[in-house]
DOZA-37703 format. One record per atom (N, C-alpha, C, O): x, y, z negated. Coordinates in steps of 0.2 Angstrom, whole numbers, plus 2048, in hexadecimal, padded with zeros to 3 digits. Layout:
residues N
XYZ...
//
This chain:
residues 304
AD38DF40BAD38DB406AD58D540BAD38D4411ADA8D2408ADD8CC40AADA8C5408ADA8C3403AD88C240EAD48BD40DAD68B6411AD78B5417AD78B140BADB8A940FAD88A540DAD68A4407AD78A1411AD4899411AD9895410ADE897411AD888E40CADE88A40AADB88440BAD588440AADE87F40DADC87840FAE387440EAE887740DAE286F40FAE7869410AE4863415ADF861414AE8860419AE385A41EAEA857421AF0858422AE6850421AEC84B425AEB84A42CAEE84542FAE684E42FAE284C434AE485243AAE6858438AE3850441AE5856445AE185C444ADD85B440AE2861446ADC866446AD6864447AD586244CAD0865441AC9863443AC5868445AC786D445AC0867447ABA86C44AAB9872445AB8878446ABB86F43DAB9876439ABE879438ABF87F436AC4875439ACB879439ACC87F43EACE88543DACA87D444AC9882449AC6887448AC888C44AAC0886446ABC88B444ABE89143EABC89743FAC188D439AC4891434AC9897436AC989D434ACD89343CAD389643EAD289D443AD58A2443ACB89C445AC98A044AAC68A7446AC68AC44AAC58A743FAC18AC43AAC78B243CACD8AF43BAC78B843EACB8BC43EACB8C0437AD08C3436AC68C0433AC88C442EACB8BE428ACA8C0422ACD8BA429ACF8B4425AD78B1426AD98B142CAD98B0423AE08AD425AE08A6422AE08A541CAE18A0427AE189B424AE9897423AEE897427AE889441EAF089041BAEE88841AAEB886415AF188441FAF187D41EAF687A41CAFB87B41FAF5876418AFA873414AFB86C417AF7868417B0286A41BB0286541CB0485E416B0585E410B0385741BB04853416B0984E41AB0A850420B0C847416B0F84341AB0C840421B0F83F425B06840421B0283C424AFF841429AFC83E42EAFF849429AFD84D42EB0184D434B0784D433AFE84C43AB0384D441B08851443B07857442B0D84F444B15853444B1485C448B17861448B0D85944DB0B85F452B07863450B06868453B0586344AAFF868447B0186F44AB0687244AAFB87144BAFC87844FAF587B44CAF087844CAF688344BAF0887449AF188D44EAF788E450AEC890450AEB896455AEE89C451AF38A0454AEA89E44CAEE8A2447AF18A3442AF58A7440AEE89D43EAEF89A436AF7898436AFB89843BAF8898430AFF89442EAFF88D42BAFD88C426B0388942FB0488242FB09882429B0D887429B0987E424B0E87E41DB1187741FB0D87241EB16875421B19870422B1B86C41CB1C870417B1B86641BB1E863415B25866414B2686740EB29867418B30869417B30870414B35872411B2A874416B2987B414B2887A40BB2B87D407B2387540BB20875403B278733FFB298763FAB2A86D402B3086C3FDB358733FCB368753F6B37875401B3C87B400B388813FBB3B8863F9B338813FBB2E8853F7B2E8823EFB2E8863EAB2E87C3EEB2D87A3E8B2E8753E6B298723E3B3486F3E8B368683E9B338663E0B2F8613E0B348693DCB328653D6B2A8643D6B2785E3D6B2686A3D6B1F8693D7B1D8653DBB188623D9B208633E3B1E85E3E8B1E8593E5B198553E6B248583E3B268503DFB2084E3DAB1E8483DAB1E8533D6B198523D0B138503D2B1084C3D1B118553D8B098533DCB0A84C3DFB058483DFB0F84B3E2B108463E8B0C8463EEB0984C3EFB0C8423F3B0B8433FAB0483D3FAB038383F7B02840401AFC83C404AF683C3FEAF48373FCAF48443FDAEF8453F7AED84C3F7AF18513F7AE784C3F8AE48543F8AE78573F5AE985C3F7AE98563EEAEC85B3EBAF285F3EDAF58633E9AF585F3F3AFA8613F6AF68683F8AFA86D3FAAF08693F8AED8703F9AEE8763F4AED87C3F5AF38743EEAF58793E9AFA87C3ECAFA8833EBAFF8793F2B0187D3F4AFF8833F8B038883F9AF98823FAAF58863FEAF388C3FAAF48923FDAF188B3F4AF08903EEAF78953EDAF689B3EDAFC8923ECB028943EBB038993F2B0689E3F1B028983F9B0389A3FDAFF8A03FEB018A5401AF98A03FCAF38A63FCAF68AB3F6AF48B03F5AF98A83F2AFB8AD3EBB028B03EFB038B73EFB078AD3F3B0C8B13F6B0A8B73FBB0E8BC3FDB038B53FEB018B9403AFC8BF400AF88C2403AFE8BE3F8AFA8C43F6AF28C33F7AEF8C83F8AEE8BE3F7AE68BD3F9AE58C03F4AE78BF3EFADF8C43F6AD98C63F1AD38C03F1AD08BF3ECAD28BE3F5ACE8B83F4ACF8B23F8ACF8B23FEACF8AC3F5AD18A73F8ACA8A23F8AC68A13F3ACB89E3FFAC789A400ACA892401ACE891405AC788E3FBAC98893FEAC4882401AC087F3FEAC7880407AC287C40AAC487640CACA87440BABF87040FAC2869411AC386941AABF86B41FAC786641BAC6866424AC2863426AC286242CABC860423AB485F425AAF863424AAA863427AB0868420AAC86D41EAAB874426AAF878427AA587242AAA7875430AA287B42DA9D87A42AAA488342FAA188842DA9B88A430A9A889437A9788C42EA92890430A91897432A9589B431A8C899435A8D8A1436A8D8A5430A918AA430A8A8A342BA8B8A7425A918A7420A928AB41BA958A1423A9C8A1420AA08A641DAA58A8421AA08A7418AA68AD415AA18B4414AA48B9412A9C8B4417A988BB417A938BB411A908C1412A928B940DA8F8BB408A938B8401A918B43FDA988BD401A9D8BB3FBA998C03F4A968C63F5A9A8BD3EEA988C13E9A9D8C33E4A9B8C63DFAA38C03E6AA88C13E1AAA8C93DFAAB8CD3E2AAB8C93D8AAF8CE3D5AAA8D63D7AAC8DC3D9AA38D43D6A9E8D73D6A998D53D2A998CF3D0A948DA3D0A8F8D93CBA898D63D0A898D93D6A858D13D0A818CE3D5A7A8CB3D1A7A8C83CBA758CC3D4A708C83D0A6E8C03D3A6C8BD3D8A6E8BD3CDA6E8B53CEA6A8B33CCA668B63C9A678AB3CEA638A83CAA678A53C4A6D8A43C5A658A53BEA698A53B7A6589E3B3A6089E3B1A698983B3A658953AEA698943A8A6F8953A6A648913A4A6689139CA6588A39AA5F888399A6A886398A6987F396A6D87F390A7288338FA6A87938BA6C877386A72872387A76872382A7386F38CA7786A38DA7F86C38FA7F871392A8486A38EA8A86C38EA8D86E396A93870398A8986C39BA8B86D3A1A8386F3A7A7E86E3A5A858713ABA7F8743B0A8086F3B7A868703B9A7D86C3B9A7D8693BFA7A86E3C5A748703C5A7D8703C9A7A8763CEA768743D2A728783D5A7786B3D6A738683DAA6C8673D7A668673DAA6E8653D2A658643D1A5F8693CFA598673CDA638703CFA5E8763D0A5C8783D5A5A87E3D5A5D8743DDA5C8743E2A578713E4A5386E3E0A558713EBA4F86C3EDA518653EFA4E8623F3A588633EAA5985B3EAA5A85B3E3A6085B3E1A5585A3DFA558593D7A588513D7A5A8503D1A5784D3DAA5A8463D9A628463D9A648413D6A6584A3DDA6C84A3DDA6F84E3D8A6D8533D5A7584C3D7A7A84F3D4A828503D7A8484D3DCA848563D3A8B8573D5A908543D3A918553CDA958513D7A9B84F3D5A9F8503CFAA28553D0AA084D3CAAA38503C4A9D8513BFA9F8543BAA978513C0A928533BBA9184E3B7A908483BAA9284F3B0A928483ABA8D8443ACA878463ACA8E83E3ACA878393AEA838383AAA7D8373ABA868393A4A8183839EA7C83D39DA7783D39AA7D84139FA7684839EA738483A5A6E84C3A5A738443A9A6F8443B1A688443ADA648493AEA6583F3AAA5E83E3A7A5C8463A3A568473A3A608493A1A5E85039CA5E8553A0A5A85939EA608563A6A6185C3A9A5A85F3A9A5585C3ABA5B8643A8A5486A3A8A568703AAA5A8743A8A528723B0A528793B2A4D87F3B0A4C8843B4A4987E3ABA438813AAA448883A7A3F88C3A6A4B8893A6A4C88F3A1A508933A7A568923A8A4C8983ACA5089B3B1A4E8A23B2A488A33B3A528A83B2A508AD3B3A568B03B8A5A8AC3BCA568B73B8A598BB3BDA5E8BE3B8A5E8C03B2A648BE3BBA6A8C03B6A6F8C43BBA6F8C23C1A738CB3B9A788CC3BBA7E8CA3BAA818CD3B5A828C63BEA878C43BBA8E8C63C2A8D8C73C8A938C63BFA998C73C3A9F8C13C4AA38C03C0A9E8BE3C9AA18B73CCAA88B83CEAAA8BB3D3AAC8B43CAAB38B33CBAB58AE3D1ABA8AF3D5AAF8AA3D0AAF8A43D6AA98A33D9AA48A43D6AA98A23DEAA38A13E2AA28993E6AA58993EBA9E8933E4A9F88E3E6A9888E3EBA9388D3E8A9A88E3F2A9588C3F6A938863F7A978813F7A8D8863F9A8A87D3FAA8D87B401A9287D404A8A877404A8C872409A8586F40CA8386B408A82870412A7D86C416A80864419A8686341AA7C861419A8085B41BA80855417A7B852414A87853416A8884E410A8A853409A8F85640AA87854404A888583FFA908553FBA938503FDA918573F6A978553F1A948543ECA938573E7A9184D3EDA908483E7A938423E5A9683F3EAA938403E1A9883A3DEA968343E1A908333E2A9C82E3E3A9A8283E6A948253E3A908233E7A928253DDA8B8223DBA868253DEA818223E2A8682B3DEA8082E3E1A7F82E3E8A7A82F3EBA8582D3EAA8582E3F2A828263F6A808253FBA858203EFA8481A3F2A7C81A3F1A798163F5A7881C3ECA7281C3ECA6D8203F1A6981D3F3A6F8273F1A6C8293F7A6C82B3FBA6782E3FEA7482A3FFA7782D405A7383340AA71833410A73838404A6F83D407A7284240EA7884340EA6E845411A7084B416A6C84F416A6785041AA6F854412A6B85B40FA6C860412A71862415A65864411A6686C415A6286F40EA5C86F40CA6887240CA65876405A6287C406A65881409A5B87C402A57884403A5B8893FFA5D8883FAA5C88F403A61895402A5D8983FDA6089B3F9A578973FBA5389B3F7A558983EFA528993EAA598933EFA5A8913E7A618943E7A648923E2A648983EBA6A89C3E9A6A8A33EAA668A63EEA6E8A83E6A748A53E2A728A33DBA6E8A63D8A7589E3D8A7489C3D1A7A89B3CCA808993CFA7A89C3C5A7F89A3C1A7B8973BBA758963BBA808973B6A7D8953B0A808963AAA8589A3AAA7E8943A5A8089739EA8789239BA8B893397A8588C39DA8C88739DA8F8863A3A8D8863A9A978843A2A998823A7A9787C3ADA928783ABA9887B3B3A958773B8A9B8753BEA9F8793C0A9A86E3C0AA086D3C3A9F8713CBA998723CDAA68723CDAA68743D5AAD8723D7AB28713D3AAC8723DDAB186D3E1AB68713E3AB68773E2ABC86F3E7AC08743EBABF8743F5AC48763F9AB88723F6AB78743FBAB08783FBAAB8773F8AB187F400AAD883402AAC8863FCAA68883FAAB18883F8AB288D3F2AB68933F3ABB8933F7AB48983F0AB889E3F0ABA8A13E9AB68A13E4AC08A23E9AC38A53E1AC58AC3E3AC68AE3E9AC68B03DDACA8B63DCAD08B43DBAD28AF3D8AD58B93DDADB8B93DCADE8B83D4AE38B53D3AD98BA3CFADB8B93CAADA8B23C6ADE8B03C2AD58AE3C8AD38A73C8ADB8A23CAADD89C3C8ADD8A53CDAE48A03D2AE889E3CDAEB8993CDAE98A13C8AEF89E3C3AEC8993C0AEF8943BEAE689A3BEAE28923B9ADF88D3BEADC8883BCAE088E3C3ADC88A3C9AE18853CEAE38853D3AE287F3C8AE887A3CCAE38733CCADF8713C7AE38703D3AE186A3D3AE48653D2AE98633D5AE38623CBAE685D3C8AE88583CCAE38563CFAEE8553CCAF084F3D1AEF8483CAAEF8493C4AF08433CDAEF83C3CBAE983C3C6AEA83A3C0AE383F3C7ADD83D3C4AD683C3C8AD083D3C8ADA8393CDAD58363D3ACF83B3D4AD18413D4ACA83C3D5AC58403D9AC28463D5ABE84A3D6AC68463CEAC584C3C9AC98513CAAC98563C7ACD8513D1AD38583D1ACF85D3CFAD08613CAACB85E3D4AC78653D4AC18673CEAC086C3CCABE8613CDAB98613C8ABC8643C1AB98683BEAC285F3BFAC68633B9AC786A3BAAC586E3B6ACC86B3BFACE8733C1AC88763C1AC987C3C0AC18753C2ABB8783C2AB987A3BAAB78803B9AB98753B6AB88753AFABC87A3ABABA87D3A6AC38793ADAC987D3AAAC88833ACAC88873A8AC78863B2AC688D3B3AC08913B0AC18973AFABA88C3AFAB58903ABAB68903A6AB38943A3ABA88B3A2ABC88D39BAC0892398ABF894392AC489439EAC889A39EAC28A03A0AC58A53A1ABE8A039FAB98A739FAB78A83A6AB48AD3A7AB98A53ACAB78A73B2AAF8A43B3AAD89E3B1AAB8A73B6AA58A73BAAA48A53C0AA58A93C5AA289F3C0A9F89C3C7A9889D3CAA9489C3C6A978A03CFA908A13D1A9089A3D9A948993DEA8B8983D8A898933DEA848983E3A7E89A3E2A878983E9A8389A3EEA818943F3A8288E3F3A7D8983F9A7A8923FEA7E890402A83893404A7D88A406A8288640AA8488B410A80890412A8A88B411A8F88E416A9288A41AA9488D41FA94883419A9687F41EA9087941FA8B87941DA92874424A90870424A95868426A9886642BA94865420A9986041DA99859421A9585441FA9D859427A9D85342AAA284F426AA784E428AA084B421AA684741DAA9842421AA683E425AB0843420AB483E422AB283841FAAF838419AB4834421AB182C41FAB682B419ABC82D418AB3829414AB382640DAB281F40BAAD81C40DAB681B408AB4815405AB28163FDAB58173F8AAB8173FDAA78173F7AA88143F2AA78173EDAAB80D3F1AAD80A3ECAB380E3E9AB38103E4AB980E3EDABF8123ECABD8183E9AC181A3E4AB881D3EBAB78233E9AB58223E1AB88253DDAAF81D3E0AAD81D3DAAB281B3D5AB281E3D0AB88153D7ABD8153D4AC181A3D0AC281A3CAAC381F3D6AC68253D5AC182B3D1AC48303CFABB8293D0AB882F3CCAB682C3C5AB382F3C1AB98263C3AB88223BCABB8273B7AB78293B2AC182A3B9AC382E3B3ABD8333B1ABC8343ABAB98363B5AB583B3B4AAF8393B2AAC83D3AFAAD8333B4AA782F3B0AA782F3A7AA38303A3AAF82D3A8AB182C3A0AB283339DAAF834397AB483839EAB783D39BAB384239DAB3846399AB08433A1AAC84A3A4AA884D39EAA885339DAA3849399A9E84B395AA284E38FA9F85238CAA984A38DAAC84C387AB185338BAB4857387AB2854390AB585A393AB085F392AB286438FAAB85F394AA7866394AA386738FA9F86C38FAA6863388AA3865381AAA86837DAA986C378AB0865380AB586837CAB986F380ABC87237DAB886F386ABC87538AAB987C388ABC881387AB487C388AB2883386AB488737FAB488D37EAB688237BAB9883374AC1885375AC4889372AC387F37AACA87E37AACD87D381ACF877383ACD882386AD088038DAD687A38DAD5875391ADB87C389AE187838AADF872388AE386E38AADA86F386AD9869383AD986438AADA85E38AAD886938FAD9864397ADF861397ADF85C39AAE3862394AEA85E394AE9858390AEE854391AE585838CAE4850389AE384C38EAE484638EAE184E393ADC84A398AE084739EADE8433A2AE684B39EAEB84C3A4AF08473A2AF384839DAF38413A6AF783E3A8AFE8443A8AFE84A3AAB038413A6B088453A3B0B8483ACB0D84D3ACB0C8443B1B0D8473B5B0A84D3B9B0C8523BCB0384C3B7AFE8533B9B008593B4B0185F3B6B008553AEB0285D3ABB098603ACB0A8663AAB0D85C3AEB1485E3B0B138643B7B168693B7B0E8603BBB0E8633C0B0A86A3C1B0B86E3C4B0586A3BDB028713BAB088753B7B0A87B3BAB0B8723B2B108783B0B1487C3B5B148823B6B168783BAB1A87A3C0B1687F3C3B178853C4B1187D3C5B0C8813C7B0B8873C5B0B88C3C9B098893BEB0888E3BBB0F8933BAB0E8993B9B168913BCB1B8943BDB1B8993C1B1F89E3C0B188983C6B1789C3CDB138A33CCB158A73CFB0E8A33C6B0B8A83C4B0F8AD3BEB0E8B33BDB148AA3BBB188AD3B5B1C8B53B8B208B83B4
//
């Protein structure tokens, strides 16, 4: 089974990248950006320079733009070229723990904690030992209505596995400014899934090959790139299971006010999206700027 790790970076190889590069049963693909050091070097993995990306698909490169995390879409395409069966998408500040990649539930039937909610979306963080926090991209209008009382065991087959992160979790800027958490998630709450779609991110997330053609990190929508990708692939009948933390998030420095501004498009549209997409996945196009839609079309051409 071919397993590929994908990320992008503007930093020299971080502690996390060096650890991922050392995993003998995975192949690491790092996508460079214009700010990435010119002498970037991996011991085992593949470093894809900006020039290599432009040679691969100049039109897509132009549509995505530079100096943005969405360059990692080229990593997804590289994984496809490598014929990967499982693709792990990570950030360069996700330091893997010993259990990283060891408890994969993809493409097999597994017993999970199954939540049923009447709300249009499920927040996985609220179901853990941190019920006062919420996942980035969860509709804020639903926070006070979250209810985890309808819980059972169920067998499901996951197409996507979103592992959690100890340390600084993936919450939105409002939640981070209010709580500034340092988390250690209790493993007993995992694995879990729900009867409604849920936000998941593009850090410490594993997807199967069949998801690749629909999994696109939308550029030009701020910090909703991976969240809207998550909602879209779930609307396309892919099942996500959340699993225990397998990285320590030593978060890169962020300007939280800037983050909040980049999340505003989600604050405004996430609730409408989770109501609309289950019936019509392509409705996501109405939320995207033209340049983002164009980039998505160019990405999809690689799977035809």
